[in-house]
C-alpha positions in Angstrom: 245.3 -132.6 155.2 248.7 -133.1 156.5 250.7 -129.9 158.1 253.6 -131.7 156.1 252.0 -131.7 153.1 251.5 -127.6 153.6 255.3 -127.7 154.0 256.8 -129.4 151.4 254.9 -127.7 148.8 256.6 -124.2 149.9 259.8 -126.0 150.1 259.0 -126.7 145.8 258.5 -123.2 145.9 261.5 -122.2 147.4 264.5 -124.4 145.6 262.1 -124.6 142.0 262.8 -128.7 142.3 261.4 -131.3 143.3 265.5 -133.2 144.2 266.2 -129.5 146.1 263.1 -130.0 147.9 263.1 -133.4 148.8 266.3 -133.3 149.7 265.7 -130.0 152.1 262.8 -131.7 153.5 264.8 -135.0 154.3 262.7 -137.6 152.7 263.5 -139.7 149.7 262.3 -138.1 145.6 259.4 -141.1 144.9 258.2 -140.0 148.6 258.2 -136.1 148.3 256.1 -136.4 145.5 253.9 -138.8 146.5 252.9 -136.2 149.2 252.7 -133.5 146.8 250.0 -135.7 144.9 247.9 -135.9 148.3 247.7 -132.3 149.4 246.8 -132.0 145.5 244.0 -134.4 145.7 243.4 -132.8 149.2 242.4 -130.0 147.1 241.0 -131.4 144.1 242.9 -129.4 142.0 246.5 -129.5 140.6 249.2 -127.4 141.4 252.1 -128.7 139.2 252.3 -128.7 135.6 252.9 -132.3 134.9 253.1 -131.5 131.2 256.4 -129.2 131.0 259.7 -129.6 132.5 261.8 -127.8 134.1 259.2 -127.2 136.7 256.4 -125.1 136.4 253.1 -124.3 139.0 249.8 -124.0 137.0 248.8 -120.4 137.0 245.8 -121.5 140.2 248.8 -122.6 141.7 250.9 -119.3 141.0 248.1 -117.2 142.4 248.1 -118.0 145.6 251.1 -118.7 146.2 250.9 -115.7 149.1 247.6 -117.9 150.9 249.8 -120.7 151.6 252.3 -119.2 152.8 249.9 -116.9 154.8 247.4 -120.5 156.1 250.6 -122.3 156.9 251.6 -119.2 159.7 248.8 -119.3 160.9 248.5 -122.5 161.5 251.9 -122.4 163.5 251.2 -119.1 165.2 248.0 -120.7 166.8 250.2 -124.1 167.2 252.8 -121.8 169.6 249.8 -120.4 170.9 248.2 -122.7 172.5 251.1 -124.1 173.7 252.1 -120.8 175.9 248.2 -120.5 177.1 249.2 -124.4 178.2 251.8 -123.7 179.9 252.1 -120.1 181.7 249.0 -118.2 183.8 245.9 -116.9 182.2 246.6 -113.5 181.4 244.8 -110.9 182.2 243.0 -108.6 179.2 243.2 -104.9 178.2 241.0 -102.8 175.9 243.0 -100.0 174.7 241.4 -97.5 172.9 242.8 -97.2 169.3 244.7 -94.1 169.5 246.0 -94.6 173.1 247.6 -98.2 172.7 249.8 -96.2 169.2 251.0 -94.4 171.8 250.6 -94.5 175.8 250.2 -98.4 175.9 253.5 -99.3 176.1 254.1 -96.8 178.9 251.3 -97.6 180.9 252.5 -101.7 180.4 255.4 -100.7 181.9 253.9 -99.3 185.0 251.6 -102.1 185.5 254.6 -104.7 185.5 256.6 -103.1 188.0 254.0 -103.8 189.9 253.3 -107.4 189.1 256.2 -107.8 187.3 255.8 -111.9 186.8 251.7 -111.1 185.4 250.9 -111.5 182.2 249.0 -108.4 179.5 246.8 -109.7 176.7 246.1 -106.4 174.2 242.8 -106.1 173.2 243.2 -103.0 170.4 239.4 -101.8 169.4 237.5 -98.9 168.7 236.7 -97.4 171.7 232.9 -98.6 172.2 234.5 -101.9 171.8 236.4 -101.5 174.9 234.1 -100.1 176.6 231.3 -103.6 176.0 234.0 -105.6 176.6 234.9 -104.4 179.9 231.1 -104.7 180.4 231.0 -108.2 179.1 233.2 -109.3 181.3 236.2 -109.8 178.5 239.0 -107.0 179.6 240.1 -106.6 183.5 240.9 -103.2 181.8 239.6 -100.9 180.1 242.5 -97.7 179.1 240.1 -95.3 177.3 239.8 -91.3 176.6 236.9 -89.2 178.2 235.9 -85.7 178.1 234.5 -83.6 180.8 231.1 -84.2 178.6 230.6 -88.0 177.2 232.0 -90.2 180.0 231.5 -93.9 179.4 228.8 -93.9 181.8 230.4 -97.5 183.5 229.3 -97.8 187.4 231.6 -97.8 189.9 230.4 -101.0 191.1 232.0 -102.7 187.9 234.8 -101.1 187.9 236.8 -98.8 189.4 238.2 -95.5 187.3 241.7 -93.9 187.7 242.2 -90.9 186.2 246.0 -91.2 184.3 246.9 -88.4 182.3 245.1 -85.5 180.2 245.9 -84.8 176.4 244.0 -82.9 173.7 243.0 -83.3 169.9 243.9 -80.7 168.0 243.6 -79.1 164.3 246.4 -79.5 162.1 247.9 -79.8 159.4 251.5 -80.6 157.4 253.7 -77.7 156.5 252.9 -78.1 153.0 249.9 -77.0 152.9 250.2 -74.6 156.0 253.1 -72.7 153.8 251.0 -72.5 151.0 248.7 -69.4 150.5 245.8 -70.0 149.6 245.3 -73.1 152.7 245.0 -70.3 155.8 242.7 -68.2 153.4 239.2 -67.3 155.2 237.6 -67.4 151.3 238.3 -70.6 151.0 237.1 -74.0 151.6 239.2 -75.4 154.8 240.2 -78.9 153.9 239.0 -81.1 155.8 239.7 -84.9 157.4 237.1 -86.2 160.0 236.5 -89.2 162.0 232.6 -90.3 161.2 230.7 -88.4 163.4 228.9 -91.9 165.3 232.4 -92.3 166.6 233.6 -91.1 170.2 236.4 -88.8 168.4 233.7 -87.4 165.8 230.7 -86.6 168.7 233.7 -84.9 170.8 234.9 -82.5 168.6 231.7 -82.2 166.7 230.3 -80.9 170.7 233.0 -78.7 171.3 234.9 -77.3 167.6 233.3 -77.5 164.1 230.3 -75.4 165.1 233.1 -72.3 165.7 235.0 -73.9 162.6 232.3 -73.5 160.5 231.2 -70.4 161.2 234.0 -68.9 160.2 235.0 -70.4 157.5 234.1 -72.9 155.3 234.4 -76.9 155.5 235.8 -78.7 152.3 235.8 -83.3 153.7 238.4 -85.2 151.6 238.2 -88.0 153.9 235.8 -89.9 156.6 237.8 -92.8 158.7 237.6 -93.4 162.0 241.6 -94.6 162.6 244.1 -91.0 164.1 246.8 -93.3 162.2 244.9 -93.5 159.3 244.1 -89.7 159.0 247.7 -88.8 160.5 249.3 -90.0 157.4 246.4 -88.6 154.9 247.9 -84.9 156.8 251.2 -86.0 156.6 250.9 -86.7 152.3 248.9 -82.8 152.4 245.0 -84.4 151.5 243.8 -82.1 154.6 243.8 -80.0 158.1 242.6 -82.8 161.1 241.2 -83.0 164.9 244.4 -85.9 165.9 245.5 -86.7 169.7 248.3 -84.5 170.5 250.2 -87.4 171.5 250.0 -89.2 169.0 251.4 -86.6 166.6 253.8 -85.3 169.5 256.9 -86.6 167.3 255.5 -84.7 163.9 255.2 -81.4 166.0 258.4 -81.2 166.7 259.7 -81.8 164.0 257.7 -79.5 162.2 255.9 -82.2 159.0 252.5 -80.5 161.8 251.5 -77.7 162.5 248.8 -76.9 164.5 246.4 -74.6 163.8 245.4 -73.0 166.7 244.1 -70.0 164.5 241.6 -71.8 163.7 240.2 -74.9 165.1 239.8 -74.8 168.8 241.4 -77.4 170.6 239.2 -80.7 172.9 241.0 -81.4 175.9 240.8 -84.8 177.0 240.6 -87.3 179.7 242.8 -90.5 179.8 241.5 -93.5 181.9 241.6 -96.5 182.8 239.0 -98.8 184.7 240.3 -101.8 186.3 237.8 -104.6 187.0 236.4 -105.2 190.3 234.8 -109.2 189.3 237.7 -109.7 187.9 240.3 -111.9 189.2 242.3 -111.5 192.6 245.4 -110.7 190.3 242.6 -107.7 189.0 242.3 -106.6 191.9 246.2 -106.3 193.7 246.6 -105.1 190.9 244.8 -101.9 191.4 245.2 -101.4 194.8 248.9 -101.6 194.1 248.3 -99.0 190.8 246.5 -96.7 193.2 248.5 -96.4 195.8 251.3 -96.1 193.8 250.1 -92.9 192.1 249.2 -91.2 195.5 252.4 -91.6 196.6 254.0 -90.2 193.3 251.2 -87.4 194.2 252.0 -86.5 197.6 254.8 -84.6 198.9 257.4 -86.1 200.9 257.8 -84.5 204.5 261.1 -82.7 203.5 259.3 -81.3 200.2 256.4 -79.9 202.5 258.5 -78.5 204.9 
């Protein structure tokens, strides 16, 4: 198949006319018609119902119109990626836990780019286990992840240099409308809960540090299980139940009052934000980590004037 055939077909969809599409594609109408026929021959199906006028697409073609558009988009995106990679030095790969990619990653990247303005970064947003595995297998140069004091990544120091970047916490929240309802906070009523899977990092942290205490005080009903914090946040905003979510991820929701923290119902789970820089990585990684650690140390050291 030639890519121009696909572009021809998309032009035909947009214009709805062979003559207009041929003019848009800067070819004669007979040549344009032959190329559409060649596309149909290659696919082995009819896209145009030639028994009727004006132009009408077959039901099969209409059913898969979005797929044709998507295919063309992916081909051109792939072409652009290859050309970009061919013309530029390879970037450092950063594996980031989904929740951190949603709110902390832009700030972290900005901090790194200030140290190395010409360095390129390629981001992999994954669940925590896969992010850790990417670093361990040598497929990522930097890992951005959450930890608790009891649940760390166990990445050996000879494999990567660790740097704690800040703190966060999983806090139990619900929508303002749910919190205002008469039944929601009644101790004798089941509490609808939106949960992380028990095998996930957040699921394990909550079940270790917060859920047993809640279940001793309240009967709970599981409304939804998802490994994605953003998905549980949307469910909470739609008044589907209470959920433990990273406080910084929902900072704006808490400030606006659309979500409210249930401090009297469920305990918060402290989290640490940690970056790991691969030791066996390129010189660029080692230069970056040395500059990053130096800048962090300088930022945390009081100036002579300030300490006098």
